[in-house]
C-alpha positions in Angstrom: -108.1 329.4 16.4 -105.8 329.0 19.4 -106.5 331.7 22.0 -102.9 332.7 22.4 -102.4 333.0 18.6 -105.6 335.0 18.2 -104.5 337.3 21.0 -101.1 337.8 19.2 -102.9 338.6 16.0 -105.3 341.0 17.7 -102.3 342.8 19.4 -100.2 342.9 16.2 -101.3 346.4 15.1 -100.4 347.9 18.5 -97.2 346.0 19.1 -95.8 346.1 15.5 -97.5 349.0 13.9 -99.3 346.9 11.2 -102.1 344.3 11.0 -101.4 340.8 10.0 -102.9 341.5 6.5 -100.6 344.5 6.1 -97.6 342.3 7.0 -98.7 339.6 4.6 -98.8 342.2 1.8 -95.3 343.3 2.6 -94.0 339.7 2.5 -95.9 339.0 -0.7 -94.0 341.8 -2.5 -90.7 340.2 -1.4 -91.6 336.6 -2.2 -88.9 334.9 0.0 -88.2 331.2 -0.9 -87.2 330.2 2.6 -89.1 330.7 5.9 -85.9 332.0 7.7 -85.4 334.7 5.0 -88.8 336.1 5.7 -88.3 336.0 9.5 -84.9 337.6 9.2 -86.2 340.3 6.9 -89.0 341.2 9.4 -86.6 341.2 12.3 -83.8 343.2 10.8 -85.8 345.6 8.5 -88.8 346.1 10.7 -87.4 345.4 14.2 -90.0 342.7 15.0 -89.5 340.1 17.7 -88.9 336.6 16.6 -92.3 335.5 17.8 -94.1 338.0 15.7 -91.9 337.6 12.7 -92.2 333.8 12.8 -96.0 333.9 13.2 -96.4 336.4 10.3 -94.3 334.4 7.9 -96.0 331.1 8.9 -99.5 332.5 8.5 -98.6 334.2 5.2 -97.3 331.0 3.8 -100.3 329.0 4.9 -102.8 331.6 3.6 -105.6 329.2 3.0 -105.0 327.2 6.2 -106.1 328.6 9.5 -104.2 327.4 12.6 -107.2 325.2 13.5 -107.1 323.7 9.9 -103.4 323.0 10.3 -103.8 321.2 13.6 -106.9 319.4 12.3 -104.9 318.1 9.3 -102.1 316.9 11.6 -104.5 314.8 13.7 -106.6 313.4 10.8 -106.7 309.7 11.5 -105.0 310.3 14.8 -108.0 311.9 16.6 -107.3 309.7 19.7 -104.2 311.9 20.3 -106.2 315.2 20.4 -106.9 315.1 24.2 -103.2 314.6 24.8 -102.4 317.6 22.5 -104.9 319.8 24.2 -103.5 318.9 27.6 -100.0 319.9 26.4 -101.4 323.2 25.0 -103.2 323.9 28.2 -100.0 323.4 30.2 -97.7 325.5 28.0 -100.1 328.4 27.8 -100.3 328.4 31.7 -96.5 329.2 31.8 -97.0 332.8 30.8 -98.7 335.3 28.5 -95.5 335.5 26.3 -96.1 331.9 24.9 -96.9 331.8 21.3 -98.4 328.7 19.6 -97.6 328.4 15.9 -99.1 325.5 14.0 -97.3 324.5 10.9 -98.0 321.7 8.4 -96.6 318.8 10.4 -96.1 320.2 13.9 -96.9 322.9 16.4 -94.1 325.2 17.6 -94.3 326.6 21.1 -92.3 329.8 21.3 -91.3 332.3 23.9 -88.6 334.5 22.5 -87.6 331.4 20.5 -89.0 327.9 20.1 -88.7 325.8 23.3 -91.1 322.9 22.6 -92.3 321.3 19.4 -95.4 319.0 19.4 -95.6 316.5 16.5 -98.1 313.7 16.1 -95.5 311.1 15.1 -97.7 308.0 14.6 -101.4 307.1 15.1 -100.6 306.3 18.7 -97.8 308.7 19.7 -96.9 312.3 20.0 -93.3 313.3 19.9 -92.4 316.3 22.1 -89.2 318.1 21.1 -87.3 320.3 23.6 -84.6 322.9 23.5 -82.6 322.0 26.7 -79.0 322.7 26.0 -76.4 320.9 28.2 -79.1 318.6 29.7 -78.0 314.9 29.7 -80.3 312.4 28.0 -82.1 309.7 29.9 -84.2 306.7 28.9 -87.2 309.0 28.7 -85.6 312.3 27.7 -83.9 311.0 24.6 -81.6 312.6 22.0 -83.6 314.7 19.6 -83.6 312.1 16.9 -85.7 313.1 13.9 -86.0 316.7 15.1 -82.3 317.3 14.3 -81.0 320.7 15.3 -84.5 322.2 15.9 -84.5 320.4 19.3 -82.0 319.0 21.6 -84.2 316.3 23.2 -87.3 314.3 22.5 -90.0 312.6 24.7 -92.4 310.0 23.1 -95.9 310.2 24.5 -98.5 307.5 24.1 -101.0 308.4 26.8 -102.2 311.4 28.8 -100.8 310.0 32.0 -97.3 310.5 30.6 -97.9 314.3 30.9 -96.7 314.1 34.5 -94.8 316.2 36.9 -91.4 315.2 35.4 -92.5 316.1 31.8 -94.0 319.4 33.0 -90.7 320.2 34.8 -88.8 319.7 31.5 -91.3 321.9 29.6 -91.0 324.6 32.3 -87.2 324.4 32.2 -87.2 324.8 28.4 -89.6 327.8 28.8 -87.3 329.4 31.4 -84.3 329.0 29.1 -85.9 330.4 26.0 -85.4 334.0 26.9 
């Protein structure tokens, strides 16, 4: 399991008053059909931060899939992309202790108070990195969000580790700073 996610789960009783299993039981009683309904319920009825609410809902829906299982499934047949994924994770976790990594079925959300980066293995040879960078002009490299739709404002296509360069790290840092 990702270290930041495990820390969040370990801190959950102290920070939220309940363990992950207790939160899962509460959500199970409600049986929300949409992810956002569960998140909004936890935020409004239980005063949880978005990061905790999103993580709890995500982990309750993927009961049988650990975060490691979800990431493993995303990169099945795309194992050559794992070093690039790990390099991205190492960088985003270096930005601050308030970064949450939330694996989902097809992507990994990187969250501060809200999602600021999305990592998605797009093909066998490429990772698409989605950003929330409002009012930032697009460039040849920092494209329109494309298939990410409204979840992200921009996208960068990565095919090799060397593309995780200073320019890319600056965009990640900027998205992190704006996600408060």
